[in-house]
N, C-alpha and C positions, 0 to 999 in steps of 0.2 A: 941812602935816599929814604926819606920818610914816606910812609904810606898813610893816606887819609881815608877815613870812612865817609861814605856818601849815603844818603837816605835810600832805602830799598826801592822807593817809588821812582828813583832815578837810575837804578842799576842797569836798565836796558841801554842807557846812553853810552855805557862803556864799550858796547859792540858797534858803535856808530863811527864813521858813516858806513852804510851798507849799500849794496847794489840796489838801484831802483829799477823795478820792472813795471810795465804798464799792463794791467789786467783788464781785458775787455769782457763784458757780459752783455746780455740783452734781457729786457724785462718781458713780461707776458704780452706786451703790445709791440714787441720787436724793436723797442727803442734801445739804442746803444748807450752803454755806460762805460767809461774808462776811468780807472783809478790807479794810483801809484802805490806799489807795495815793496817793502824790503823784507817782510816777514814771510819768506818763501825759501824752500830748499828741497833738493832731491832727497828722498828717504829710501828708495829702493831702485835697483837696476834690473831686477828680474822678479816681478814685472817692473817696468818703468813707472815710477810713482813720484809725486811730489806732494808737499804739504804747504798750505797757505794759511796764515793767520789773518783773520778779517775782523775788524771792529764791528760790534753787534748792530750798531745803528746805521751802518753804511748801506747804500743802495746795492753795492756789490754782493753782499751776503743775501739780501732779499732776492736778487736775481738768481744767484747760484742755487738757493733753496728751491726756487720755482722751476728753473730749467735744467739744473744738475750738470751744467757745463760752463766752461770759460776758456779764454786764451791768455797765455802769458806771452807778452811781447817784450823782446829784449832790445832796448834802445842803445845807440852809441852815445858817447859823450857830446857829440855835435848836436844832439836833440835836447840838451839840458833845459833850454827855455821852454820847449814844448812839454817836456816831462813836468815842469813846475806848473804849467797850466792844468794838466791832467791831475796833478797833485794838489788840486785847489783847496782841499781841507787843510793841508799842511801849510800852504801859502797864505792862509787867512782870507781867501776870496772864494768861499764855497759857491759852486755852480748848482742851481736848483735841480731837483729830480726831474728827469724827462728831457733835460737839455744835453745834447751830445757834446761831450768834452773834446772829442776828436776834431769836430768841425771848428770849435773855438780855438783849438791849438794849431789848426792848419795841417792836421795829419790826415792821411788817406786810408779809408777802409778798403780792404780787399777780402774777398770771400775766403773762408777757411775751407779746408779739405773735408773735415768730418764733423764739425760742430757748427751751430748757427752763429755764435758771436764772431765778429770779424777779426781778421789779423790787421796789423798796421803796416802798410807798405814801407814806410820809412824805417821801421825797425829791422834789424838784421837777423833776428831769430824769433821763432814762434813755437810754442808748445800748446797743442790743443788738448784739453783735459775734460774728462768725465768724472763726476764725483763718485767716490766709493762710500765715504761716510763723512758726517759733520758732527763734531763734538763741541760742547760748551766747555770752555776752559777758563772762564772768568769774564773779563770785559770783552773778550774776543771769542770767535768760533775758530776751531781748527778744522780745515777742510783737507781731507786726504783724497787724492784723485789719481786716476790712471792717465798717463800721457798716451793718447791714441793716435796722434799725428805730430810730426815735428818737421819744421822747414827752416831754411836760412838763405840768405842772399849769397848767390854764387860769388866766389872769390874772397869772401870775408873770413870764413873759418877754414884756414889752410889745411888743418889736420883732417877735415872732412871732404875736401875736394879730391876728385880722382887724379 
């Protein structure tokens, strides 16, 4: 089988598709922002930490820099249409700053346990995060955070149920 070269500017596409997570943040005026990310992974289990790659011009990073917290919401495949609405920048239909993507998508905000940004009721898992550091890594910022609370819908993750 012949192997072909691709331009380095397209190299990231080799690791697609990736899991889509909805990250919720709030701005200094307490307005909710929801954006879809796949540039996210666990990087430590003691302490529990994850890293998130965020495009520099997005409202998400502006909010994270201001508040130093965010929530990773894990949707099921049944929410794919709603994920696409929150992934407005990818879908080619950008939602203006200050407009709540969750209400446009028909998703429900619920209070988080330890941070101000909300969790999404329809998502089955939630990781509440506090920023450790933010690094400039090119056209993205890399955000290392401590997971300070985690929750999931009862009955969904069988390995965690009593």
